[in-house]
C-alpha positions as CSV (number, residue, x, y, z in Angstrom):
1,X,-3.4,-10.4,25.7
2,X,-5.4,-7.3,25.9
3,X,-3.9,-3.8,26.3
4,X,-3.3,-2.3,29.6
5,X,-5.6,0.6,30.7
6,X,-4.3,3.8,29.3
7,X,-2.1,5.8,31.6
8,X,-2.7,9.4,32.3
9,X,-1.8,11.7,29.4
10,X,1.8,12.8,29.3
11,X,2.6,16.5,29.3
12,X,1.7,18.2,26.1
13,X,-1.1,15.7,25.2
14,X,-4.6,17.0,24.7
15,X,-7.4,16.0,27.2
16,X,-9.8,13.4,26.0
17,X,-13.2,14.0,24.4
18,X,-15.6,11.9,22.3
19,X,-15.3,11.9,18.5
20,X,-18.0,13.8,16.5
21,X,-19.6,10.8,14.9
22,X,-21.6,8.7,17.3
23,X,-20.1,5.3,17.9
24,X,-21.8,2.0,18.8
25,X,-22.0,1.1,22.4
26,X,-19.2,-1.5,22.0
27,X,-16.8,1.0,20.4
28,X,-14.3,1.3,23.2
29,X,-13.6,5.0,22.3
30,X,-11.6,6.9,24.9
31,X,-13.9,8.9,27.2
32,X,-11.7,12.0,27.1
33,X,-10.0,14.3,24.6
34,X,-7.7,12.1,22.4
35,X,-8.7,12.0,18.7
36,X,-8.1,8.2,18.6
37,X,-11.3,6.2,18.1
38,X,-10.3,3.0,20.1
39,X,-8.7,3.3,23.6
40,X,-6.5,0.2,22.7
41,X,-4.6,2.6,20.4
42,X,-3.3,4.4,23.5
43,X,-0.5,2.9,25.7
44,X,3.0,1.5,25.4
45,X,4.6,0.8,22.1
46,X,4.9,-3.0,22.1
47,X,6.9,-3.9,19.0
48,X,8.2,-7.2,18.0
49,X,11.7,-6.2,18.9
50,X,11.2,-4.0,21.9
51,X,8.9,-1.8,24.1
52,X,8.7,2.0,24.6
53,X,6.7,3.1,27.6
54,X,3.9,5.6,27.1
55,X,5.1,9.1,28.1
56,X,8.7,8.2,27.5
57,X,10.3,11.5,26.6
58,X,13.9,10.7,27.5
59,X,16.6,11.9,25.2
60,X,18.2,9.2,23.0
61,X,21.7,10.6,23.3
62,X,23.7,7.4,22.7
63,X,23.9,5.1,19.7
64,X,22.7,2.1,21.8
65,X,19.6,4.0,22.9
66,X,18.8,5.0,19.4
67,X,19.2,1.5,18.1
68,X,17.0,0.1,20.8
69,X,14.3,2.7,20.0
70,X,14.5,1.9,16.2
71,X,14.2,-1.8,17.0
72,X,11.0,-1.1,19.0
73,X,9.6,1.0,16.2
74,X,10.5,-1.2,13.3
75,X,7.5,-2.9,11.7
76,X,5.0,-0.7,9.9
77,X,7.4,0.3,7.1
78,X,8.9,-3.1,6.7
79,X,5.6,-4.9,6.6
80,X,3.9,-2.5,4.2
81,X,6.8,-2.6,1.8
82,X,7.5,-6.3,1.8
83,X,3.8,-7.0,1.7
84,X,3.7,-5.0,-1.5
85,X,6.1,-7.5,-3.1
86,X,3.2,-10.0,-3.1
87,X,1.9,-12.5,-5.6
88,X,1.0,-9.8,-8.1
89,X,4.4,-8.3,-7.8
90,X,6.1,-11.6,-8.3
91,X,4.1,-12.1,-11.6
92,X,4.8,-8.6,-12.8
93,X,8.6,-8.4,-12.0
94,X,9.3,-11.9,-13.3
95,X,7.4,-11.2,-16.5
96,X,9.6,-8.1,-17.1
97,X,12.7,-10.1,-16.6
98,X,11.6,-13.1,-18.7
99,X,10.3,-11.1,-21.6
100,X,12.6,-8.1,-21.7
101,X,15.7,-9.0,-19.7
102,X,17.0,-6.2,-17.4
103,X,15.9,-3.3,-19.7
104,X,13.1,-2.2,-17.4
105,X,15.1,-2.2,-14.1
106,X,15.2,1.7,-14.2
107,X,11.5,1.8,-13.5
108,X,12.3,0.7,-9.9
109,X,14.7,3.5,-9.3
110,X,12.1,6.1,-10.4
111,X,9.5,4.6,-8.1
112,X,11.7,5.0,-5.0
113,X,10.8,8.6,-4.3
114,X,7.2,7.9,-5.1
115,X,7.1,5.1,-2.6
116,X,8.8,7.2,0.1
117,X,6.7,10.3,-0.4
118,X,3.4,8.5,-0.3
119,X,4.2,6.3,2.7
120,X,5.9,9.1,4.6
121,X,2.7,11.2,4.3
122,X,0.5,8.4,5.6
123,X,2.8,7.5,8.5
124,X,2.8,11.2,9.4
125,X,-1.0,11.2,9.3
126,X,-1.2,8.2,11.5
127,X,1.2,9.3,14.2
128,X,-0.1,12.9,14.4
129,X,-3.9,12.2,14.1
130,X,-4.5,8.8,15.6
131,X,-7.3,8.3,13.1
132,X,-7.3,6.0,10.1
133,X,-7.2,7.2,6.5
134,X,-10.8,6.2,5.6
135,X,-12.2,8.0,8.6
136,X,-10.3,11.2,7.9
137,X,-11.7,11.2,4.3
138,X,-15.2,10.7,5.7
139,X,-14.9,13.5,8.3
140,X,-13.1,16.1,6.0
141,X,-14.8,15.4,2.6
142,X,-18.2,14.0,3.4
143,X,-20.1,10.8,3.2
144,X,-19.8,10.2,-0.5
145,X,-16.0,10.1,-0.5
146,X,-15.9,8.4,2.9
147,X,-18.2,5.6,1.6
148,X,-16.4,5.4,-1.7
149,X,-13.0,5.1,-0.1
150,X,-14.2,2.1,2.0
151,X,-16.3,0.4,-0.7
152,X,-13.7,0.6,-3.4
153,X,-11.0,-0.5,-0.9
154,X,-13.1,-3.5,0.2
155,X,-13.8,-4.6,-3.4
156,X,-10.2,-4.1,-4.7
157,X,-8.7,-5.7,-1.6
158,X,-11.0,-8.7,-1.7
159,X,-9.8,-9.3,-5.3
160,X,-6.2,-8.7,-4.3
161,X,-6.4,-11.3,-1.6
162,X,-7.7,-13.8,-4.1
163,X,-4.5,-13.2,-6.2
164,X,-2.4,-13.8,-3.0
165,X,-4.0,-17.3,-2.6
166,X,-3.5,-17.9,-6.4
167,X,0.2,-17.3,-5.6
168,X,0.1,-19.7,-2.7
169,X,-1.5,-22.4,-4.9
170,X,1.1,-22.0,-7.6
171,X,3.9,-22.3,-5.1
172,X,2.3,-25.4,-3.6
173,X,1.8,-27.0,-7.0
174,X,5.4,-26.6,-7.9
175,X,6.5,-28.2,-4.6
176,X,4.2,-31.1,-5.2
177,X,2.0,-30.3,-2.2
178,X,-1.8,-30.6,-2.3
179,X,-3.3,-27.3,-3.3
180,X,-6.7,-27.4,-1.6
181,X,-5.6,-28.2,2.0
182,X,-2.5,-26.0,1.6
183,X,-4.5,-22.9,0.6
184,X,-7.0,-23.4,3.4
185,X,-4.3,-24.1,6.0
186,X,-2.5,-20.8,5.0
187,X,-5.8,-18.9,5.4
188,X,-6.4,-20.4,8.9
189,X,-2.8,-19.8,9.9
190,X,-3.0,-16.1,9.1
191,X,-6.2,-15.7,10.9
192,X,-4.7,-17.5,14.0
193,X,-1.6,-15.3,14.0
194,X,-3.7,-12.1,14.2
195,X,-6.3,-13.4,16.6
196,X,-4.3,-13.8,19.8
197,X,-5.1,-10.3,21.1
198,X,-1.3,-9.8,21.2
199,X,-0.1,-7.1,18.8
200,X,3.6,-8.0,19.5
201,X,3.1,-11.7,18.6
202,X,1.4,-10.8,15.3
203,X,4.3,-8.4,14.4
204,X,6.9,-11.1,15.3
205,X,5.2,-13.5,12.8
206,X,5.2,-10.8,10.2
207,X,8.9,-10.0,10.7
208,X,9.7,-13.8,10.2
209,X,7.8,-13.6,6.9
210,X,9.8,-10.4,6.0
211,X,13.0,-12.4,6.6
212,X,11.6,-15.1,4.3
213,X,11.5,-12.6,1.5
214,X,15.3,-12.6,1.5
215,X,15.2,-16.1,-0.1
216,X,15.3,-14.2,-3.4
217,X,18.9,-13.2,-2.8
218,X,20.5,-16.7,-3.1
219,X,18.6,-17.2,-6.3
220,X,20.2,-14.1,-7.7
221,X,23.6,-15.4,-6.6
222,X,23.0,-18.8,-8.3
223,X,21.8,-17.2,-11.5
224,X,24.9,-14.8,-11.5
225,X,23.5,-12.2,-14.0
226,X,26.1,-9.8,-15.5
227,X,26.4,-7.2,-12.8
228,X,27.7,-4.5,-15.1
229,X,24.6,-4.7,-17.3
230,X,22.3,-4.9,-14.3
231,X,23.9,-1.7,-12.8
232,X,23.6,0.1,-16.1
233,X,20.0,-0.8,-16.8
234,X,19.1,0.2,-13.2
235,X,20.2,3.8,-13.7
236,X,19.9,4.4,-17.5
237,X,16.3,4.5,-18.8
238,X,15.5,2.7,-22.0
239,X,13.0,0.5,-23.7
240,X,13.4,-3.0,-25.1
241,X,14.1,-3.1,-28.8
242,X,11.9,-5.0,-31.2
243,X,8.7,-4.8,-29.0
244,X,5.5,-2.9,-29.5
245,X,5.4,0.3,-27.4
246,X,1.8,-0.5,-26.3
247,X,2.9,-3.9,-24.8
248,X,5.9,-2.4,-23.0
249,X,3.9,0.6,-21.7
250,X,1.3,-1.7,-20.2
251,X,3.9,-3.7,-18.4
252,X,5.5,-0.4,-17.1
253,X,2.1,0.6,-15.9
254,X,1.7,-2.8,-14.2
255,X,5.0,-2.3,-12.5
256,X,3.8,1.1,-11.1
257,X,0.5,-0.4,-10.1
258,X,1.9,-3.3,-8.2
259,X,4.6,-1.2,-6.5
260,X,2.4,1.7,-5.5
261,X,-0.9,0.2,-4.4
262,X,-3.9,1.9,-2.8
263,X,-4.1,-0.5,0.2
264,X,-0.6,0.5,1.3
265,X,-1.9,4.0,2.3
266,X,-4.7,2.6,4.4
267,X,-2.6,-0.1,6.0
268,X,0.4,1.9,7.2
269,X,-1.6,4.7,8.6
270,X,-3.8,2.4,10.7
271,X,-0.9,0.1,11.6
272,X,1.1,3.1,12.9
273,X,-1.9,4.1,15.0
274,X,-2.4,0.5,16.3
275,X,1.3,0.3,17.2
276,X,0.8,3.6,19.2
277,X,3.6,5.5,17.5
278,X,3.4,9.2,18.3
279,X,5.0,12.2,16.6
280,X,8.1,12.0,18.9
281,X,9.1,8.8,17.0
282,X,8.3,9.8,13.4
283,X,12.0,10.0,12.6
284,X,12.5,6.4,13.6
285,X,9.4,5.3,11.6
286,X,10.9,7.0,8.5
287,X,14.0,5.0,9.0
288,X,11.9,1.8,9.2
289,X,10.2,2.9,6.0
290,X,13.6,3.3,4.2
291,X,14.6,-0.2,5.3
292,X,11.4,-1.6,3.9
293,X,12.0,0.3,0.6
294,X,15.5,-1.0,0.2
295,X,14.2,-4.6,0.8
296,X,11.4,-4.2,-1.7
297,X,13.6,-2.7,-4.4
298,X,16.2,-5.4,-3.8
299,X,13.6,-8.1,-4.2
300,X,12.0,-6.6,-7.3
301,X,15.4,-6.0,-8.9
302,X,16.5,-9.5,-8.0
303,X,13.5,-11.1,-9.7
304,X,14.0,-9.1,-12.9
305,X,17.8,-9.9,-12.9
306,X,17.7,-13.6,-12.2
307,X,14.9,-14.1,-14.7
308,X,16.8,-12.2,-17.3
309,X,19.9,-14.4,-16.6
310,X,18.0,-17.6,-16.6
311,X,15.8,-17.2,-19.7
312,X,17.8,-15.1,-22.1
313,X,18.7,-17.2,-25.1
314,X,16.2,-19.9,-24.3
315,X,12.9,-20.9,-26.0
316,X,11.0,-19.5,-23.0
317,X,12.5,-16.0,-23.3
318,X,9.6,-13.6,-24.1
319,X,7.0,-16.3,-23.4
320,X,6.0,-15.6,-19.8
321,X,3.0,-17.6,-18.5
322,X,2.9,-17.3,-14.7
323,X,5.0,-17.5,-11.5
324,X,4.7,-21.3,-11.6
325,X,6.3,-21.3,-15.1
326,X,9.1,-19.1,-13.7
327,X,9.9,-21.7,-11.0
328,X,10.0,-24.4,-13.6
329,X,12.3,-22.3,-15.8
330,X,14.7,-21.6,-12.9
331,X,14.9,-25.3,-12.1
332,X,15.7,-26.0,-15.7
333,X,18.2,-23.3,-16.5
334,X,19.7,-22.5,-13.0
335,X,19.2,-25.5,-10.7
336,X,16.5,-27.3,-8.8
337,X,17.3,-25.4,-5.6
338,X,16.6,-22.1,-7.3
339,X,13.1,-23.3,-8.3
340,X,12.3,-24.5,-4.8
341,X,13.6,-21.3,-3.2
342,X,11.5,-19.2,-5.6
343,X,8.3,-21.3,-4.8
344,X,8.9,-20.8,-1.1
345,X,9.5,-17.1,-1.5
346,X,6.3,-16.8,-3.6
347,X,4.3,-18.6,-0.8
348,X,5.9,-16.4,1.8
349,X,5.2,-13.2,-0.1
350,X,1.6,-14.2,-0.8
351,X,1.0,-14.9,2.9
352,X,2.3,-11.6,4.1
353,X,0.5,-9.8,1.3
354,X,-2.8,-11.5,2.3
355,X,-2.3,-10.6,5.9
356,X,-1.5,-7.0,5.2
357,X,-4.3,-6.4,2.6
358,X,-7.0,-8.0,4.7
359,X,-5.8,-6.1,7.8
360,X,-5.9,-2.8,5.9
361,X,-9.6,-3.5,5.0
362,X,-10.6,-4.5,8.6
363,X,-8.9,-1.4,10.0
364,X,-10.7,0.9,7.5
365,X,-14.2,-0.6,8.1
366,X,-13.7,-0.5,11.9
367,X,-12.5,3.1,11.7
368,X,-15.5,4.3,9.7
369,X,-18.1,2.3,11.5
370,X,-16.8,3.1,15.0
371,X,-16.0,-0.5,15.8
372,X,-13.1,-1.6,18.0
373,X,-10.3,-2.3,15.6
374,X,-7.0,-3.2,17.2
375,X,-4.7,-6.2,17.3
376,X,-4.3,-5.5,21.0
377,X,-7.9,-6.8,21.4
378,X,-9.0,-10.4,21.3
379,X,-11.7,-11.6,18.9
380,X,-14.2,-11.5,21.8
381,X,-13.5,-7.8,22.4
382,X,-13.5,-6.8,18.7
383,X,-15.9,-9.2,16.9
384,X,-16.7,-7.0,13.9
385,X,-13.0,-6.3,13.2
386,X,-12.0,-9.9,13.2
387,X,-15.1,-11.1,11.3
388,X,-14.0,-8.8,8.4
389,X,-10.4,-9.9,8.6
390,X,-11.1,-13.6,8.7
391,X,-14.0,-13.4,6.3
392,X,-11.8,-11.9,3.6
393,X,-9.1,-14.5,4.0
394,X,-11.3,-17.5,4.2
395,X,-13.6,-16.3,1.4
396,X,-10.6,-15.7,-1.0
397,X,-9.1,-19.1,-0.2
398,X,-12.4,-20.9,-0.9
399,X,-12.8,-19.1,-4.3
400,X,-9.3,-20.1,-5.3
401,X,-9.9,-23.8,-4.6
402,X,-13.2,-23.9,-6.4
403,X,-12.7,-25.6,-9.8
404,X,-13.3,-23.4,-12.8
405,X,-12.9,-20.0,-11.0
406,X,-11.8,-17.4,-13.6
407,X,-8.5,-16.8,-11.7
408,X,-6.7,-15.2,-14.7
409,X,-9.4,-12.7,-15.2
410,X,-9.5,-11.8,-11.5
411,X,-5.8,-11.1,-11.6
412,X,-6.1,-8.9,-14.6
413,X,-9.1,-7.1,-13.0
414,X,-7.1,-6.4,-9.9
415,X,-4.2,-4.8,-11.7
416,X,-6.5,-2.7,-13.8
417,X,-8.7,-1.5,-11.0
418,X,-5.7,-0.7,-8.8
419,X,-4.4,1.5,-11.6
420,X,-7.8,3.3,-12.0
421,X,-8.2,4.0,-8.2
422,X,-4.7,4.9,-7.3
423,X,-4.8,8.5,-8.5
424,X,-7.9,9.3,-6.3
425,X,-6.2,7.8,-3.2
426,X,-3.2,10.0,-3.8
427,X,-5.4,13.1,-4.3
428,X,-7.0,12.7,-0.9
429,X,-3.7,12.0,0.7
430,X,-2.3,15.3,-0.7
431,X,-5.4,17.2,0.5
432,X,-5.2,15.8,4.0
433,X,-1.5,16.5,4.3
434,X,-2.3,20.2,3.6
435,X,-5.1,20.4,6.1
436,X,-3.7,22.5,9.0
437,X,-6.6,21.4,11.3
438,X,-5.5,17.8,10.8
439,X,-1.7,18.1,10.8
440,X,-0.9,21.5,12.3
441,X,2.9,22.0,12.2
442,X,3.2,18.7,10.3
443,X,1.6,19.9,7.0
444,X,3.4,19.5,3.7
445,X,6.0,22.0,2.5
446,X,5.7,23.6,-1.0
447,X,8.4,21.3,-2.6
448,X,6.6,18.2,-1.4
449,X,3.3,19.5,-2.8
450,X,4.8,20.2,-6.2
451,X,6.4,16.7,-6.4
452,X,3.2,15.0,-5.2
453,X,1.1,17.0,-7.7
454,X,3.4,15.9,-10.5
455,X,3.1,12.3,-9.4
456,X,-0.7,12.5,-9.4
457,X,-0.6,13.9,-12.9
458,X,1.5,11.0,-14.1
459,X,-0.7,8.4,-12.3
460,X,-3.8,9.9,-13.9
461,X,-2.3,9.6,-17.4
462,X,-1.1,6.0,-16.8
463,X,-4.5,5.2,-15.3
464,X,-6.3,6.4,-18.5
465,X,-3.9,4.5,-20.7
466,X,-4.4,1.3,-18.7
467,X,-8.2,1.7,-18.8
468,X,-8.2,2.4,-22.5
469,X,-6.0,-0.7,-23.2
470,X,-8.3,-3.0,-21.2
471,X,-11.5,-1.6,-22.9
472,X,-9.9,-1.4,-26.3
473,X,-7.4,-4.3,-26.5
474,X,-6.2,-3.2,-30.0
475,X,-5.0,0.3,-28.8
476,X,-2.2,1.5,-31.0
477,X,1.2,3.1,-30.1
478,X,0.0,6.4,-31.6
479,X,-3.1,6.4,-29.3
480,X,-1.0,5.8,-26.2
481,X,1.5,8.6,-27.2
482,X,-1.4,10.9,-27.8
483,X,-2.9,10.3,-24.4
484,X,0.5,10.8,-22.7
485,X,1.2,14.0,-24.8
486,X,-2.2,15.5,-24.2
487,X,-2.1,14.7,-20.5
488,X,1.4,16.2,-20.1
489,X,0.2,19.4,-21.9
490,X,-2.9,19.7,-19.7
491,X,-0.9,19.1,-16.5
492,X,1.6,21.8,-17.4
493,X,-1.1,24.3,-18.3
494,X,-2.9,23.6,-15.0
495,X,0.3,24.0,-13.0
496,X,1.0,27.3,-14.8
497,X,-2.5,28.6,-14.3
498,X,-2.3,27.8,-10.6
499,X,1.0,29.5,-10.2
500,X,-0.3,32.6,-11.9
501,X,-3.5,32.7,-9.8
502,X,-1.5,32.4,-6.5
503,X,0.8,35.2,-7.6
504,X,-2.0,37.5,-8.7
505,X,-4.5,36.6,-5.9
506,X,-2.9,35.0,-2.8
507,X,-5.2,32.8,-0.8
508,X,-6.5,34.6,2.3
509,X,-5.3,33.3,5.7
510,X,-7.7,31.0,7.5
511,X,-7.8,32.1,11.1
512,X,-9.7,28.9,12.1
513,X,-6.6,26.8,11.3
514,X,-3.7,26.5,13.7
515,X,-0.4,28.2,12.9
516,X,2.4,25.9,11.6
517,X,4.8,26.3,14.5
518,X,7.3,23.6,13.9
519,X,8.7,23.9,17.4
520,X,5.5,22.2,18.6
521,X,6.0,19.1,16.4
522,X,7.1,16.6,19.1
523,X,3.9,17.1,21.1
524,X,1.3,18.4,18.7
525,X,-1.6,16.0,18.0
526,X,-4.8,16.5,16.1
527,X,-7.7,17.7,18.3
528,X,-10.7,15.4,18.6
529,X,-12.8,15.2,15.4
530,X,-15.7,16.9,17.1
531,X,-13.6,20.1,17.4
532,X,-12.7,20.3,13.8
533,X,-14.6,22.4,11.2
534,X,-15.2,21.0,7.8
535,X,-12.7,22.5,5.3
536,X,-14.1,25.0,2.8
537,X,-13.1,23.7,-0.7
538,X,-12.3,26.3,-3.4
539,X,-14.3,26.3,-6.6
540,X,-11.3,24.8,-8.4
541,X,-11.0,21.9,-6.0
542,X,-14.8,21.3,-6.1
543,X,-14.6,21.1,-9.9
544,X,-11.6,18.8,-9.7
545,X,-13.2,16.4,-7.3
546,X,-16.4,16.3,-9.4
547,X,-14.4,15.4,-12.5
548,X,-12.4,12.8,-10.5
549,X,-15.7,11.3,-9.3
550,X,-17.1,11.1,-12.8
551,X,-13.9,9.6,-14.2
552,X,-13.7,6.9,-11.4
553,X,-17.3,5.8,-12.0
554,X,-16.9,5.7,-15.8
555,X,-13.5,4.0,-15.8
556,X,-14.3,1.5,-13.1
557,X,-17.6,0.7,-14.8
558,X,-15.9,0.1,-18.2
559,X,-13.3,-2.2,-16.7
560,X,-15.9,-4.3,-14.9
561,X,-18.0,-4.6,-18.1
562,X,-14.9,-5.6,-20.0
563,X,-14.0,-8.3,-17.5
564,X,-17.5,-9.7,-17.5
565,X,-17.5,-9.8,-21.3
566,X,-14.3,-11.8,-21.2
567,X,-15.6,-14.1,-18.6
568,X,-18.8,-14.8,-20.6
569,X,-16.8,-15.3,-23.8
570,X,-14.7,-17.8,-22.0
571,X,-17.7,-19.9,-21.3
């Protein structure tokens, strides 16, 4: 069904005006002073498990009221996290377990704060601004970065969706089901679930898929890994003995890349907007995010643990092939039921991953081009949005079923490009979350900025190592340690220089930016884009963004050239 006409603004809401960038005639942008770009993003919160009326400012003083509110809000955090445990994640986590046992479980614990901080920032941006991630980059940093954010997102997500259908095909093949019709039916089913014009119905389907991800738990029980060792390896960092450092480091980078992916940032911000979540309910959305993080870490840890238990001491230990081989191994060394459950969980994860990644892309393109982009709208009302969404899914499914498609190279290319592009996505996320015109009293605090800056530095170093390893397959352990050491030194020097500069010459106050009065948080929303002034970047930030632009162009180009060379060599 379509959304109800927006009700009058509740007290404390800004009046409506048109956004700065002209929108096409069919845009559906609100005629008044909200910053949102599609009027369907205004109205009641219609979640899979409940409804909150627009303008509801009642106190949630009882446990029952708080639980009902949480149930209505639940969805964005769960879907983005479980969607991240997709086909690529299944491959990466099971490879870690089959090849190295539980020795890399600790990487998951280190990623928990990174996952939370990144996704908390985008959910805050979505609830406070009402504008998607790509559009904010376009408006605040110019056409180059706006276009780059959409183009690289489109290319990377298109490749990622192909890997999701590869996962579906592997699961179908293990179950003895025909691959071609199965893959195409999966694509059509996802399109149909999103195309009803009913946001709540789509979210209900997604939550059923989220529940399906719990199929990994009984496999863990059946494999009964040694819980003491699992607990120890989860909290005590260490590297597997007898393995080349370069091989282990690349797998760790793959774990980081598959757990913290660029599409997640764009998806959750836009999905929070489409669900109509406002600053008043950010606390509940944070709880939703934590539930999703617990589930994703549980699933990832389960895959490493039951693969370690199943394959240790067998000829297949250290000989990972793909997720299909894992299903076969579970059936051989645990039982047939474990193999079937794994194949079903793989198909389930791939479907929810394909839905989330394609939706992130459609949201971003609709946001930047001024198209109607809401699941509250039917395909007739938002043609461009649904064309992008359906086109990505159907196109990826067709590529997977074409005989001779270089599916292995596509999977490798996705993981590498994700690692290359992730640092840039995090940089703009940090800049936006320090923009007082955008977030007002919701801007980052100093501790969060320090932590996020450190994360960016680590991601840049890992990105350089990954790019070098793809372009130069024979990279040595010494070269990797040199890159990490030099990167750490440069990051520390940059941080020290910045601290000294701020102490010697504090930044002047910008009177054009609103004061960060935290008492206004519950009602403060970003003004319409037309009323914002473009931020004045410091010389240091301009130099940094120029260097980042050059690195992205060179690194992405080198990766593409290498993948093409491998593809041609294969023929």
